[in-house]
C-alpha positions in Angstrom: 2.0 5.5 11.0 0.5 4.0 7.8 -2.7 5.8 6.7 -6.0 3.9 6.7 -7.1 4.3 3.1 -10.8 4.0 2.5 -13.4 5.0 -0.1 -14.0 8.4 1.5 -10.3 9.5 1.6 -9.0 7.5 -1.4 -9.3 10.3 -4.0 -7.6 12.9 -1.8 -4.8 10.6 -0.5 -4.1 8.5 -3.6 -5.5 9.9 -6.8 -4.5 13.5 -6.2 -1.1 12.7 -4.6 2.0 14.1 -6.2 4.1 11.6 -4.2 4.8 7.9 -4.5 1.8 6.0 -3.0 2.4 2.6 -1.5 -0.8 0.7 -0.7 -0.9 -2.5 1.3 -4.1 -4.5 0.6 -4.8 -6.6 3.6 -7.5 -8.2 5.8 -7.7 -8.8 9.6 -8.0 -12.6 9.1 -4.9 -12.9 6.8 -1.9 -14.3 8.6 0.7 -13.1 6.1 -0.9 -9.6 6.1 -0.4 -9.5 9.9 3.2 -10.6 9.5 4.0 -7.8 7.1 2.1 -5.1 8.9 5.0 -4.0 11.2 7.2 -3.6 8.2 4.5 -1.3 6.5 4.4 0.8 9.7 8.2 1.1 9.8 8.2 2.2 6.1 5.5 4.8 6.8 7.7 6.3 9.5 10.9 6.1 7.5 9.4 7.6 4.3 7.1 10.2 6.0 7.0 13.3 3.8 8.6 11.5 0.8 5.9 8.9 0.1 2.3 8.2 1.1 2.1 4.7 2.7 -1.3 3.4 3.4 -3.3 0.2 4.2 -6.5 -0.8 2.5 -8.7 -3.3 4.3 -10.1 -5.3 1.4 -13.1 -6.4 3.5 -14.2 -2.8 4.2 -13.1 -1.3 0.8 -14.0 -3.9 -1.8 -14.4 -1.2 -4.5 -10.8 -0.1 -4.2 -9.6 -3.7 -4.2 -11.7 -4.3 -7.3 -10.4 -1.2 -9.0 -6.8 -2.6 -8.8 -7.7 -6.2 -9.5 -6.6 -7.4 -6.1 -7.1 -11.2 -6.0 -4.6 -12.3 -3.3 -3.5 -10.6 -0.1 -1.2 -9.1 1.0 -0.7 -7.2 -2.3 1.4 -4.1 -2.2 1.0 -1.7 -5.1 3.2 1.3 -6.0 1.4 4.2 -7.6 2.9 7.4 -9.0 0.8 10.0 -10.8 -2.3 7.8 -10.4 -0.6 5.0 -12.4 0.5 1.6 -11.1 4.2 1.4 -11.4 4.9 -1.9 -9.6 3.2 -4.6 -7.5 4.3 -7.2 -5.0 2.0 -10.1 -4.1 2.7 -11.9 -0.8 4.7 -11.2 2.3 8.2 -10.1 1.4 11.2 -8.9 3.3 11.5 -5.2 4.1 14.5 -4.9 1.8 12.4 -5.9 -1.2 9.9 -3.1 -0.4 12.7 -0.5 0.3 14.4 -1.3 -3.1 11.1 -0.8 -4.9 10.4 2.5 -3.1 13.9 3.8 -3.6 13.7 3.0 -7.4 10.4 4.9 -7.7 11.1 8.0 -5.6 
């Protein structure tokens, strides 16, 4: 299951992680966000132990969204060693996410 990333657990789960971190920035009211949500959950299960896969609700965690300059959702960012390595804006097929994850693992 994808982790719910928020301001209280962000430092522990993202900043200090030694694994690849994949963050899905979303909101409840966003149709494309809801469409990609099952894919994010599948990836969380498939990459458990290899990568940290989490979801950031932009409405509840504006400071995190602002930190990464999130302007459109869904936006998925790929972070390694507390550095953004890649970013995808918009709903994309699972294969696009898998190829980004595999390239960064």
